[in-house]
C-alpha positions as CSV (number, residue, x, y, z in Angstrom):
1,M,138.7,141.4,93.0
2,I,140.9,144.6,93.7
3,D,142.6,145.2,90.4
4,G,146.4,144.2,90.2
5,E,148.8,146.8,89.5
6,D,149.0,145.4,85.8
7,R,145.5,145.3,84.9
8,K,145.0,147.1,81.9
9,E,141.5,148.1,81.8
10,P,140.7,148.7,85.6
11,R,137.2,147.4,86.9
12,F,137.9,147.8,90.6
13,P,141.4,150.2,91.2
14,A,142.6,150.5,94.9
15,S,141.4,153.9,95.3
16,K,137.6,152.6,95.0
17,E,138.1,150.9,98.1
18,Q,137.0,153.2,100.6
19,A,133.7,153.6,98.1
20,V,133.2,150.1,97.9
21,K,133.4,149.4,101.8
22,E,130.7,152.1,102.6
23,A,128.4,150.9,99.8
24,V,128.4,147.1,101.2
25,Y,128.3,148.7,104.7
26,K,125.0,150.6,103.9
27,M,123.3,147.0,102.0
28,L,123.9,145.1,104.7
29,V,122.7,147.4,107.6
30,L,119.3,147.6,104.9
31,Q,119.7,143.9,104.9
32,K,119.7,143.9,108.7
33,A,116.8,146.1,109.4
34,K,114.8,143.9,107.2
35,A,115.9,140.7,107.9
36,N,112.9,138.9,109.8
37,L,115.7,135.8,110.2
38,P,119.4,136.3,111.4
39,L,121.5,136.5,108.8
40,N,124.5,134.5,107.9
41,G,126.9,135.9,105.4
42,I,128.7,133.7,102.7
43,A,131.4,134.6,100.4
44,S,135.0,133.6,98.9
45,G,137.7,135.2,100.4
46,A,139.5,137.1,97.6
47,C,141.3,140.4,97.9
48,G,138.1,143.0,97.1
49,S,134.7,142.9,98.0
50,D,134.8,139.5,99.6
51,I,137.4,140.2,102.2
52,L,135.0,143.8,102.3
53,F,131.8,141.7,102.5
54,H,133.4,140.2,106.1
55,E,135.1,142.4,108.0
56,L,131.8,144.2,107.4
57,C,129.8,141.3,108.9
58,L,132.6,140.9,111.8
59,A,131.9,144.7,112.7
60,L,128.0,144.3,112.6
61,N,128.3,140.8,114.3
62,I,126.6,139.4,111.3
63,P,127.8,135.4,111.2
64,S,129.5,134.7,107.9
65,Q,131.7,131.8,106.7
66,I,134.3,131.9,103.9
67,Y,134.2,129.4,100.6
68,L,137.4,128.9,99.1
69,A,138.0,127.4,95.6
70,A,140.9,125.8,96.5
71,P,143.0,125.4,100.1
72,V,143.8,128.0,101.7
73,E,147.5,128.7,101.1
74,E,146.9,127.9,96.8
75,F,143.2,130.2,97.3
76,K,145.7,133.0,98.9
77,K,149.0,133.1,96.2
78,G,145.6,133.3,93.3
79,S,143.3,135.6,94.6
80,V,145.1,137.5,97.1
81,S,148.8,138.1,97.3
82,F,149.0,139.9,94.3
83,A,147.6,142.6,95.7
84,G,149.6,142.7,98.7
85,K,151.0,142.3,101.9
86,N,148.0,144.4,103.2
87,W,145.5,142.0,101.6
88,Q,147.4,139.2,102.2
89,E,147.0,140.3,106.7
90,R,143.3,140.7,106.2
91,Y,142.8,137.3,104.8
92,D,145.1,135.7,107.2
93,E,143.1,137.6,109.7
94,L,139.8,136.3,108.5
95,I,141.0,132.6,107.9
96,E,141.7,132.5,111.6
97,K,138.3,134.1,112.6
98,L,136.1,132.7,110.4
99,P,134.6,128.9,109.2
100,V,136.5,127.9,106.2
101,Y,135.4,125.6,103.8
102,V,137.0,124.9,100.9
103,L,135.6,123.4,97.5
104,P,135.2,119.3,97.9
105,A,137.0,117.4,94.9
106,G,134.9,117.8,91.7
107,N,131.6,115.3,91.0
108,S,130.1,114.1,87.5
109,D,127.6,116.5,87.5
110,A,130.3,119.6,87.4
111,A,132.7,118.3,85.3
112,N,132.2,120.7,82.1
113,M,132.7,123.2,85.3
114,N,135.7,125.1,85.9
115,I,136.3,125.6,90.4
116,Y,135.1,129.3,90.4
117,E,132.2,128.0,88.5
118,R,131.8,125.5,91.1
119,T,132.4,127.5,93.9
120,N,129.7,129.6,93.0
121,E,127.2,126.8,92.7
122,W,128.4,125.9,95.8
123,M,127.6,128.9,97.4
124,L,124.6,129.5,96.0
125,D,122.9,126.3,97.1
126,T,124.1,126.6,100.6
127,A,122.9,130.4,101.0
128,L,119.8,128.9,98.9
129,S,119.1,125.9,101.3
130,Y,117.5,128.0,103.9
131,G,115.0,129.7,101.5
132,G,114.9,131.8,98.0
133,G,113.6,134.5,99.5
134,N,115.7,134.9,102.3
135,M,118.5,134.9,100.6
136,T,120.0,138.3,98.7
137,L,122.8,138.3,96.6
138,I,125.1,141.7,97.1
139,A,127.1,142.1,93.8
140,V,130.1,144.5,93.3
141,W,130.2,144.6,89.6
142,N,130.4,147.1,86.7
143,G,128.0,145.1,84.8
144,G,130.5,143.8,82.3
145,G,131.8,140.3,81.4
146,G,135.2,138.5,83.9
147,D,138.6,137.5,83.2
148,G,137.2,133.9,83.1
149,K,134.3,131.7,83.6
150,G,132.8,132.0,87.6
151,G,133.3,135.4,87.9
152,T,130.7,137.9,89.2
153,E,128.7,137.8,86.2
154,H,128.1,134.1,86.5
155,M,127.3,134.4,90.0
156,V,124.3,137.4,89.5
157,K,122.6,134.7,86.3
158,M,122.0,132.0,88.7
159,A,120.6,133.8,91.5
160,K,118.6,135.4,89.0
161,E,117.3,132.0,87.6
162,Q,116.8,130.6,91.1
163,G,114.5,133.6,91.9
164,A,117.1,135.1,94.7
165,E,116.7,139.0,95.5
166,V,119.7,140.5,93.8
167,E,121.1,144.2,95.0
168,M,123.8,145.9,92.6
169,I,126.7,147.9,93.6
170,D,127.5,149.1,90.4
171,I,131.2,150.1,90.9
172,K,131.3,152.3,88.2
173,K,129.5,155.1,89.8
174,L,131.3,154.8,92.7
């Protein structure tokens, strides 16, 4: 996610939005060029790289779906609104244009996972259902731990364990 104004240690400052957008665009173009099957994008909808990813998929005619850890408005309040009106409007526009899936209620297998971990697992399982050799995780990441469970570190670790290709965009180098 893009950093909130009160973030003490910058991770994804707003000043890096354009650089992240360009890096994700290049990665999507590369994936599109090397794909032997139609591409399908899956990401959540948080302000920052999730929203940028979906916007770029639309621009490149790559179908994508939004997977949310909570209902649309609740997710917006927790993962978008703090970043300001611009991000809220972009989120709303994507919600109107793209298929949206909301994490179903927990089950006994996922009882020890929070909703963000469960959403990561759900997105990864969905992507892998197309075949692990056909799945690439594009991760915008600083290489460090997150603010809680279920962040990028968790997703990268799970994807690697499942044998998926992982392409890193190191935000520290942008």
